[in-house]
C-alpha positions as a LaTeX table, in Angstrom:
\begin{tabular}{lrrr}
\hline
Residue & $x$ (\AA) & $y$ (\AA) & $z$ (\AA) \\
\hline
Met1 & 14.70 & $-19.18$ & 17.60 \\
Asp2 & 11.80 & $-19.72$ & 15.29 \\
Gly3 & 8.96 & $-22.04$ & 15.36 \\
Tyr4 & 8.76 & $-25.28$ & 17.18 \\
Gln5 & 10.67 & $-28.57$ & 17.04 \\
Ala6 & 8.85 & $-31.21$ & 19.10 \\
Leu7 & 6.03 & $-32.30$ & 21.05 \\
Leu8 & 6.37 & $-33.10$ & 24.85 \\
Leu9 & 4.03 & $-35.60$ & 26.20 \\
Val10 & 3.94 & $-35.07$ & 30.08 \\
Ser11 & 2.12 & $-37.32$ & 32.23 \\
Phe12 & 1.67 & $-38.57$ & 35.83 \\
Gly13 & 3.85 & $-41.64$ & 35.94 \\
Gly14 & 3.67 & $-44.87$ & 37.73 \\
Pro15 & 5.17 & $-47.96$ & 38.67 \\
Glu16 & 6.08 & $-50.74$ & 36.35 \\
Ala17 & 7.47 & $-53.21$ & 38.86 \\
Ala18 & 6.76 & $-54.25$ & 42.41 \\
Glu19 & 10.27 & $-52.88$ & 43.60 \\
Glu20 & 9.43 & $-49.66$ & 42.27 \\
Val21 & 6.02 & $-49.17$ & 43.54 \\
Met22 & 6.64 & $-47.41$ & 47.11 \\
Pro23 & 9.64 & $-45.49$ & 46.00 \\
Phe24 & 7.00 & $-44.10$ & 43.59 \\
Leu25 & 4.51 & $-43.61$ & 46.36 \\
Arg26 & 7.00 & $-41.75$ & 48.65 \\
Gln27 & 7.60 & $-39.20$ & 45.60 \\
Val28 & 4.14 & $-38.70$ & 45.09 \\
Thr29 & 2.98 & $-38.04$ & 48.35 \\
Ala30 & 6.46 & $-35.92$ & 49.31 \\
Gly31 & 5.41 & $-33.11$ & 51.89 \\
Arg32 & 1.66 & $-34.08$ & 51.97 \\
Gly33 & 2.01 & $-35.36$ & 55.76 \\
Ile34 & 0.41 & $-38.43$ & 54.68 \\
Pro35 & 1.00 & $-41.60$ & 57.24 \\
Glu36 & 3.33 & $-44.45$ & 56.26 \\
Ser37 & 0.29 & $-46.76$ & 56.70 \\
Arg38 & $-1.82$ & $-45.09$ & 53.91 \\
Thr39 & 0.95 & $-45.19$ & 51.84 \\
Glu40 & 1.58 & $-49.09$ & 52.41 \\
Ser41 & $-2.31$ & $-49.40$ & 52.33 \\
Val42 & $-1.97$ & $-47.60$ & 48.59 \\
Ala43 & 0.92 & $-49.99$ & 47.93 \\
Arg44 & $-1.30$ & $-53.23$ & 47.99 \\
His45 & $-3.10$ & $-51.71$ & 45.38 \\
Tyr46 & $-0.78$ & $-51.89$ & 43.24 \\
Tyr47 & 1.08 & $-55.23$ & 44.30 \\
Asp48 & $-2.63$ & $-56.57$ & 43.74 \\
Val49 & $-2.18$ & $-56.10$ & 39.82 \\
Gly50 & 1.67 & $-57.15$ & 39.51 \\
Gly51 & 3.09 & $-53.67$ & 40.72 \\
Thr52 & 2.55 & $-52.23$ & 37.70 \\
Ser53 & 0.51 & $-49.00$ & 37.10 \\
Pro54 & $-1.53$ & $-49.22$ & 33.14 \\
Ile55 & $-0.46$ & $-45.37$ & 32.94 \\
Asn56 & 2.70 & $-45.91$ & 31.03 \\
Ala57 & 1.64 & $-48.51$ & 28.74 \\
Ser58 & $-1.38$ & $-46.11$ & 27.87 \\
Cys59 & 1.33 & $-43.16$ & 27.56 \\
Arg60 & 3.27 & $-45.39$ & 24.87 \\
Glu61 & $-0.24$ & $-46.37$ & 23.26 \\
Leu62 & $-0.89$ & $-42.60$ & 22.55 \\
Leu63 & 2.63 & $-41.79$ & 21.31 \\
Ala64 & 2.08 & $-44.30$ & 19.15 \\
Ala65 & $-0.84$ & $-42.84$ & 17.49 \\
Leu66 & 0.89 & $-39.16$ & 17.62 \\
Arg67 & 3.72 & $-40.45$ & 15.41 \\
Gln68 & 0.88 & $-41.22$ & 12.89 \\
Glu69 & $-1.14$ & $-38.40$ & 13.24 \\
Leu70 & 1.29 & $-35.74$ & 13.26 \\
Asp71 & 3.20 & $-37.11$ & 10.52 \\
Gly72 & 4.11 & $-34.15$ & 8.24 \\
Leu73 & 4.00 & $-31.66$ & 10.68 \\
Gly74 & 8.25 & $-32.10$ & 11.11 \\
Leu75 & 7.90 & $-32.40$ & 15.17 \\
Ala76 & 10.08 & $-34.77$ & 16.97 \\
Leu77 & 8.24 & $-36.87$ & 19.97 \\
Tyr78 & 8.86 & $-36.90$ & 23.28 \\
Trp79 & 7.46 & $-37.99$ & 26.44 \\
Gly80 & 8.47 & $-37.07$ & 30.09 \\
Asn81 & 6.96 & $-37.97$ & 33.64 \\
Arg82 & 6.36 & $-35.82$ & 36.58 \\
Asn83 & 6.50 & $-38.60$ & 39.37 \\
Trp84 & 8.25 & $-41.50$ & 37.57 \\
His85 & 11.16 & $-42.57$ & 34.52 \\
Pro86 & 10.88 & $-41.41$ & 32.59 \\
Trp87 & 11.95 & $-38.29$ & 34.89 \\
Leu88 & 10.58 & $-35.04$ & 33.20 \\
Ala89 & 13.99 & $-33.52$ & 33.80 \\
Ala90 & 16.04 & $-36.21$ & 32.07 \\
Thr91 & 13.79 & $-36.00$ & 28.91 \\
Leu92 & 13.91 & $-31.94$ & 28.66 \\
Ala93 & 18.13 & $-32.81$ & 28.88 \\
Gln94 & 17.48 & $-35.11$ & 25.81 \\
Met95 & 15.67 & $-32.79$ & 24.17 \\
Arg96 & 18.26 & $-30.23$ & 24.81 \\
Asp97 & 21.35 & $-32.70$ & 23.29 \\
Asp98 & 18.78 & $-33.30$ & 20.49 \\
Gly99 & 19.20 & $-29.53$ & 19.52 \\
Val100 & 15.67 & $-28.71$ & 20.18 \\
Gln101 & 14.81 & $-25.07$ & 21.24 \\
Arg102 & 11.01 & $-25.46$ & 21.42 \\
Ala103 & 8.42 & $-27.11$ & 22.05 \\
Leu104 & 4.85 & $-27.42$ & 22.93 \\
Ala105 & 3.86 & $-29.64$ & 25.57 \\
Leu106 & 0.43 & $-32.23$ & 25.73 \\
Val107 & $-0.29$ & $-33.03$ & 29.21 \\
Thr108 & $-2.77$ & $-35.78$ & 30.09 \\
Ser109 & $-4.79$ & $-33.41$ & 31.87 \\
Ala110 & $-8.10$ & $-31.99$ & 30.50 \\
Tyr111 & $-9.07$ & $-29.56$ & 33.48 \\
Gly112 & $-8.20$ & $-26.07$ & 35.20 \\
Gly113 & $-6.78$ & $-26.73$ & 39.11 \\
Tyr114 & $-3.79$ & $-26.72$ & 40.38 \\
Ser115 & $-2.83$ & $-30.18$ & 40.36 \\
Ser116 & $-4.55$ & $-30.79$ & 36.71 \\
Cys117 & $-2.90$ & $-27.90$ & 35.17 \\
Arg118 & $-0.86$ & $-25.48$ & 37.51 \\
Gln119 & 1.33 & $-28.13$ & 38.77 \\
Tyr120 & 1.88 & $-29.26$ & 35.43 \\
Leu121 & 3.40 & $-26.12$ & 34.69 \\
Asp122 & 5.34 & $-25.41$ & 38.06 \\
Asp123 & 7.03 & $-29.23$ & 37.30 \\
Ile124 & 7.83 & $-28.46$ & 33.69 \\
Lys125 & 9.76 & $-24.98$ & 35.15 \\
Thr126 & 11.44 & $-27.15$ & 37.71 \\
Ala127 & 12.92 & $-29.62$ & 35.31 \\
Arg128 & 13.79 & $-26.65$ & 33.36 \\
Glu129 & 15.86 & $-24.97$ & 36.08 \\
Ala130 & 17.38 & $-28.48$ & 36.67 \\
Val131 & 18.57 & $-28.56$ & 33.19 \\
Gly132 & 20.01 & $-25.51$ & 32.87 \\
Ala133 & 21.69 & $-23.41$ & 30.30 \\
Gly134 & 20.10 & $-25.03$ & 27.29 \\
Ala135 & 17.03 & $-26.28$ & 28.46 \\
Pro136 & 14.23 & $-26.18$ & 25.60 \\
Glu137 & 11.33 & $-23.45$ & 25.78 \\
Ile138 & 8.00 & $-25.36$ & 26.53 \\
Ser139 & 4.65 & $-24.04$ & 25.42 \\
Lys140 & 1.93 & $-25.94$ & 27.24 \\
Leu141 & $-1.36$ & $-26.89$ & 24.78 \\
Arg142 & $-4.67$ & $-25.07$ & 26.08 \\
Leu143 & $-6.75$ & $-26.86$ & 28.14 \\
Tyr144 & $-9.20$ & $-29.07$ & 26.00 \\
Tyr145 & $-12.22$ & $-30.00$ & 28.63 \\
Asn146 & $-14.86$ & $-28.45$ & 25.79 \\
His147 & $-13.03$ & $-29.44$ & 22.79 \\
Pro148 & $-14.73$ & $-31.76$ & 20.26 \\
Gly149 & $-11.95$ & $-34.05$ & 20.33 \\
Trp150 & $-12.36$ & $-34.73$ & 23.95 \\
Val151 & $-16.12$ & $-34.85$ & 24.36 \\
Arg152 & $-17.48$ & $-36.53$ & 21.59 \\
Pro153 & $-15.40$ & $-40.00$ & 22.60 \\
Trp154 & $-16.55$ & $-39.73$ & 26.09 \\
Ala155 & $-19.75$ & $-39.69$ & 24.81 \\
Thr156 & $-19.43$ & $-42.50$ & 22.40 \\
Ser157 & $-17.96$ & $-44.15$ & 25.35 \\
Leu158 & $-20.61$ & $-43.63$ & 27.39 \\
Gly159 & $-23.07$ & $-45.24$ & 24.77 \\
Ala160 & $-20.98$ & $-48.26$ & 24.43 \\
Ala161 & $-21.08$ & $-48.62$ & 28.55 \\
Leu162 & $-25.01$ & $-48.15$ & 28.17 \\
Asp163 & $-25.42$ & $-50.97$ & 25.70 \\
Gln164 & $-23.68$ & $-53.34$ & 27.83 \\
Ala165 & $-25.72$ & $-52.57$ & 30.67 \\
Arg166 & $-28.91$ & $-52.31$ & 28.78 \\
Arg167 & $-28.56$ & $-56.00$ & 27.61 \\
Ala168 & $-27.59$ & $-57.30$ & 31.24 \\
Thr169 & $-30.44$ & $-55.22$ & 32.65 \\
Ser170 & $-33.24$ & $-56.32$ & 29.80 \\
Ser171 & $-32.47$ & $-60.10$ & 30.93 \\
Thr172 & $-32.83$ & $-59.61$ & 34.48 \\
Ser173 & $-35.67$ & $-58.30$ & 36.64 \\
Pro174 & $-35.17$ & $-55.13$ & 38.38 \\
Pro175 & $-35.19$ & $-54.90$ & 42.46 \\
Pro176 & $-38.08$ & $-53.81$ & 44.10 \\
Gly177 & $-38.66$ & $-49.43$ & 44.30 \\
Gly178 & $-36.09$ & $-49.07$ & 41.50 \\
Gly179 & $-36.60$ & $-45.78$ & 40.09 \\
Ala180 & $-35.50$ & $-44.04$ & 37.09 \\
His181 & $-32.00$ & $-43.62$ & 36.28 \\
Gly182 & $-29.87$ & $-42.94$ & 33.16 \\
Arg183 & $-31.53$ & $-42.31$ & 30.22 \\
Gly184 & $-34.93$ & $-42.13$ & 31.54 \\
Asp185 & $-38.19$ & $-43.81$ & 29.50 \\
Gln186 & $-36.40$ & $-42.83$ & 26.33 \\
Asp187 & $-34.42$ & $-45.81$ & 25.28 \\
Gly188 & $-35.33$ & $-48.32$ & 27.93 \\
Thr189 & $-32.87$ & $-48.01$ & 30.40 \\
Ala190 & $-34.92$ & $-46.87$ & 33.36 \\
Asp191 & $-32.86$ & $-48.98$ & 35.54 \\
Val192 & $-29.26$ & $-48.02$ & 34.68 \\
Glu193 & $-27.84$ & $-44.93$ & 36.69 \\
Val194 & $-25.31$ & $-42.66$ & 34.78 \\
Leu195 & $-22.13$ & $-41.50$ & 37.04 \\
Phe196 & $-19.56$ & $-39.24$ & 36.10 \\
Ser197 & $-16.49$ & $-39.44$ & 38.10 \\
Ala198 & $-13.25$ & $-37.28$ & 38.57 \\
His199 & $-10.73$ & $-37.03$ & 41.24 \\
Ser200 & $-11.51$ & $-35.24$ & 44.06 \\
Ile201 & $-9.23$ & $-32.59$ & 45.50 \\
Pro202 & $-9.85$ & $-30.75$ & 48.55 \\
Leu203 & $-12.61$ & $-27.86$ & 49.13 \\
Ser204 & $-10.23$ & $-24.92$ & 49.40 \\
Met205 & $-8.52$ & $-26.09$ & 46.12 \\
Ala206 & $-11.82$ & $-26.19$ & 44.60 \\
Arg207 & $-12.88$ & $-22.72$ & 45.56 \\
Thr208 & $-9.89$ & $-20.91$ & 43.81 \\
Ser209 & $-10.21$ & $-23.10$ & 40.43 \\
Pro210 & $-12.06$ & $-23.94$ & 37.67 \\
Tyr211 & $-11.75$ & $-27.40$ & 38.22 \\
Val212 & $-15.21$ & $-28.04$ & 39.01 \\
Gln213 & $-16.80$ & $-25.97$ & 36.54 \\
His214 & $-14.65$ & $-27.67$ & 33.79 \\
Val215 & $-15.66$ & $-31.36$ & 34.89 \\
Thr216 & $-19.16$ & $-30.90$ & 34.90 \\
Glu217 & $-19.10$ & $-28.91$ & 31.77 \\
Thr218 & $-17.48$ & $-32.15$ & 29.95 \\
Ala219 & $-19.97$ & $-34.11$ & 31.92 \\
Arg220 & $-22.58$ & $-32.12$ & 30.81 \\
Leu221 & $-21.59$ & $-31.86$ & 26.83 \\
Ser222 & $-20.95$ & $-35.70$ & 26.95 \\
Ala223 & $-24.09$ & $-36.58$ & 28.63 \\
Glu224 & $-25.94$ & $-34.11$ & 25.95 \\
Leu225 & $-24.44$ & $-35.77$ & 22.77 \\
Ala226 & $-25.11$ & $-39.39$ & 24.17 \\
Gly227 & $-28.85$ & $-38.27$ & 24.66 \\
Val228 & $-28.48$ & $-39.00$ & 28.59 \\
Lys229 & $-30.88$ & $-36.77$ & 30.44 \\
Ala230 & $-30.44$ & $-37.81$ & 34.12 \\
Trp231 & $-26.91$ & $-38.32$ & 35.61 \\
Arg232 & $-24.68$ & $-37.22$ & 38.32 \\
Leu233 & $-21.42$ & $-35.96$ & 39.11 \\
Val234 & $-19.45$ & $-38.05$ & 41.86 \\
Trp235 & $-15.54$ & $-37.75$ & 43.08 \\
Gln236 & $-13.29$ & $-40.54$ & 43.52 \\
Ser237 & $-9.89$ & $-41.25$ & 45.22 \\
Arg238 & $-10.06$ & $-39.06$ & 47.88 \\
Ser239 & $-6.50$ & $-38.25$ & 49.79 \\
Gly240 & $-4.52$ & $-36.36$ & 51.82 \\
Arg241 & $-5.30$ & $-35.57$ & 55.90 \\
Pro242 & $-8.45$ & $-37.38$ & 56.85 \\
Gly243 & $-9.61$ & $-34.06$ & 58.43 \\
Ser244 & $-9.30$ & $-31.67$ & 55.35 \\
Pro245 & $-12.62$ & $-31.51$ & 53.78 \\
Trp246 & $-12.83$ & $-32.68$ & 49.96 \\
Leu247 & $-15.23$ & $-32.94$ & 47.24 \\
Gly248 & $-18.02$ & $-34.68$ & 47.64 \\
Pro249 & $-20.26$ & $-36.80$ & 47.12 \\
Asp250 & $-18.04$ & $-39.87$ & 47.09 \\
Ile251 & $-18.96$ & $-42.25$ & 44.21 \\
Gly252 & $-18.61$ & $-45.86$ & 46.72 \\
Glu253 & $-21.73$ & $-43.71$ & 49.07 \\
Val254 & $-23.32$ & $-42.91$ & 45.77 \\
Ile255 & $-23.73$ & $-46.20$ & 44.96 \\
Ala256 & $-24.16$ & $-47.78$ & 48.18 \\
Ala257 & $-27.41$ & $-45.40$ & 48.18 \\
Ser258 & $-28.45$ & $-46.13$ & 44.67 \\
Thr259 & $-31.79$ & $-48.30$ & 44.03 \\
Ala260 & $-30.79$ & $-49.05$ & 40.16 \\
Pro261 & $-30.01$ & $-52.53$ & 39.26 \\
Ser262 & $-27.03$ & $-51.24$ & 36.82 \\
Val263 & $-24.62$ & $-48.35$ & 36.91 \\
Val264 & $-22.28$ & $-47.02$ & 34.44 \\
Val265 & $-19.58$ & $-44.95$ & 35.86 \\
Val266 & $-17.71$ & $-42.79$ & 33.39 \\
Pro267 & $-14.32$ & $-41.57$ & 34.72 \\
Ile268 & $-14.36$ & $-37.97$ & 33.06 \\
Gly269 & $-11.52$ & $-37.09$ & 35.02 \\
Phe270 & $-8.56$ & $-38.99$ & 33.45 \\
Val271 & $-7.40$ & $-39.04$ & 29.89 \\
Cys272 & $-5.32$ & $-42.35$ & 30.08 \\
Asp273 & $-6.31$ & $-45.73$ & 32.38 \\
Asn274 & $-4.50$ & $-45.53$ & 35.99 \\
Met275 & $-4.33$ & $-46.78$ & 39.04 \\
Glu276 & $-7.27$ & $-44.65$ & 40.17 \\
Ile277 & $-9.57$ & $-46.15$ & 37.57 \\
Ile278 & $-8.48$ & $-49.76$ & 37.77 \\
His279 & $-8.43$ & $-50.19$ & 42.26 \\
Asp280 & $-10.62$ & $-47.21$ & 43.04 \\
Leu281 & $-13.42$ & $-48.23$ & 40.27 \\
Asp282 & $-12.89$ & $-51.74$ & 38.59 \\
Val283 & $-11.95$ & $-52.85$ & 42.39 \\
Glu284 & $-14.05$ & $-51.01$ & 45.09 \\
Ala285 & $-16.70$ & $-49.24$ & 43.38 \\
Ala286 & $-17.58$ & $-52.45$ & 41.54 \\
Ala287 & $-17.60$ & $-54.18$ & 44.89 \\
Ala288 & $-19.85$ & $-51.44$ & 46.46 \\
Ala289 & $-22.48$ & $-52.31$ & 43.36 \\
Arg290 & $-21.89$ & $-56.02$ & 43.79 \\
Gln291 & $-22.43$ & $-55.75$ & 47.70 \\
Arg292 & $-26.49$ & $-54.58$ & 47.00 \\
Gly293 & $-26.80$ & $-56.41$ & 44.06 \\
Ala294 & $-26.29$ & $-54.27$ & 41.30 \\
Arg295 & $-23.49$ & $-54.38$ & 38.56 \\
Leu296 & $-21.28$ & $-51.51$ & 37.60 \\
Phe297 & $-20.29$ & $-51.14$ & 33.71 \\
Arg298 & $-17.27$ & $-49.01$ & 33.42 \\
Ala299 & $-17.21$ & $-46.53$ & 30.31 \\
Ala300 & $-13.65$ & $-47.14$ & 28.63 \\
Thr301 & $-10.97$ & $-43.98$ & 28.88 \\
Val302 & $-10.34$ & $-41.75$ & 25.29 \\
Ser303 & $-6.47$ & $-41.62$ & 24.68 \\
Thr304 & $-6.36$ & $-43.44$ & 22.04 \\
Ser305 & $-9.35$ & $-42.85$ & 20.10 \\
Pro306 & $-9.07$ & $-41.40$ & 17.02 \\
Glu307 & $-10.90$ & $-38.12$ & 17.83 \\
Phe308 & $-8.84$ & $-37.65$ & 20.72 \\
Val309 & $-5.71$ & $-38.09$ & 18.69 \\
Ala310 & $-6.81$ & $-35.87$ & 16.04 \\
Met311 & $-7.69$ & $-33.17$ & 18.33 \\
Val312 & $-4.61$ & $-32.94$ & 19.61 \\
Arg313 & $-3.20$ & $-32.22$ & 15.72 \\
Gln314 & $-5.72$ & $-29.98$ & 15.73 \\
Leu315 & $-4.24$ & $-27.91$ & 19.23 \\
Val316 & $-0.55$ & $-28.43$ & 17.94 \\
Glu317 & $-1.61$ & $-26.72$ & 14.58 \\
Glu318 & $-3.44$ & $-23.64$ & 16.07 \\
Arg319 & $-0.10$ & $-23.05$ & 18.26 \\
Leu320 & 1.94 & $-23.42$ & 14.44 \\
Gly321 & $-0.87$ & $-21.31$ & 13.45 \\
Ala322 & $-1.86$ & $-23.65$ & 10.46 \\
Ala323 & $-5.32$ & $-23.93$ & 12.13 \\
Gly324 & $-8.43$ & $-22.05$ & 11.40 \\
Thr325 & $-11.43$ & $-22.01$ & 14.00 \\
Arg326 & $-10.33$ & $-22.85$ & 17.48 \\
Ala327 & $-12.89$ & $-25.63$ & 18.17 \\
Ala328 & $-14.93$ & $-25.77$ & 21.20 \\
Leu329 & $-18.55$ & $-26.67$ & 22.30 \\
Gly330 & $-20.90$ & $-25.15$ & 25.03 \\
Ala331 & $-21.23$ & $-21.48$ & 25.38 \\
Asp332 & $-17.22$ & $-21.36$ & 27.51 \\
Gly333 & $-15.33$ & $-21.04$ & 23.86 \\
Pro334 & $-11.70$ & $-22.20$ & 23.94 \\
Trp335 & $-9.82$ & $-21.88$ & 26.99 \\
Pro336 & $-7.08$ & $-19.29$ & 25.81 \\
Asp337 & $-3.10$ & $-20.30$ & 24.99 \\
Glu338 & $-1.85$ & $-18.92$ & 28.30 \\
Cys339 & $-3.66$ & $-19.73$ & 31.42 \\
Pro340 & $-4.65$ & $-16.12$ & 33.28 \\
Val341 & $-2.37$ & $-15.07$ & 35.66 \\
Gly342 & $-2.75$ & $-15.92$ & 39.45 \\
His343 & $-4.92$ & $-19.38$ & 37.81 \\
Cys344 & $-5.53$ & $-22.34$ & 40.25 \\
Pro345 & $-3.18$ & $-21.10$ & 43.22 \\
Arg346 & $-2.53$ & $-23.70$ & 45.51 \\
\hline
\end{tabular}
């Protein structure tokens, strides 16, 4: 086998009709001991928006952009999900039938961690085993949490959200006791609080992975490029057993305790729009802001940003041996192609 014949996009997956919601959620929560009442409660979040998660549409948009960006590299494009259609195993079977022997994989997660990295590798392995003989060999592209093609689009998105908040804040009077937030006095957004948000995970997983370090570095680099001096990292979308300790502070609690009349939330933990963004930020976090008379402005995700799409080509060219310098911002340097042994245990 010489070279790679394809690029495989691997994502989480989500329902696209109301009747798919509960089967999807049972797939996601299988074996995790989550009460049925909790699953039904989460299902209502999907029903409220017609039963469709935006993540699959986001993946289709990303694929369309990648088809143009990767033109000329001779790679076929495929897409498989971990938890819903198109199933990863079915996609690998199609790749086998199409004669693909080796493929690169882009996963919709930039960070190290069990759920954000190791589980993708495990699911790829499980899917290959399900396909059996002839299943293509899959090599995951490196983590890109500090790649300029990931960081710069977030800085741009943050800047756009801050511009919205600045315009809204300048037309209203700040509430009594409002302190300095966001970019402080440097550009007149002293009444805007900037929160970078990522999916919370159990503290036990956080202690054995670089997840917090990676998310923090993306936030730091993005804020620096956007000229933001004051910001906070918060966590969202906690799930699992109620008594299990998870990463905090929770975004809702931070927004409720803030005195800033405007809050800018940057969903730095996510590549594509999904229900964690649509419900937990656009609905619940926004409601927490309104409850104390504030406004929430949410930065857009970056999966179809030209810089992000160009980054994917750069990562592919690294593995094809066609790239020069492996790009990375900050002091960490580029993540290796193969994650370290023992990386991100469950």
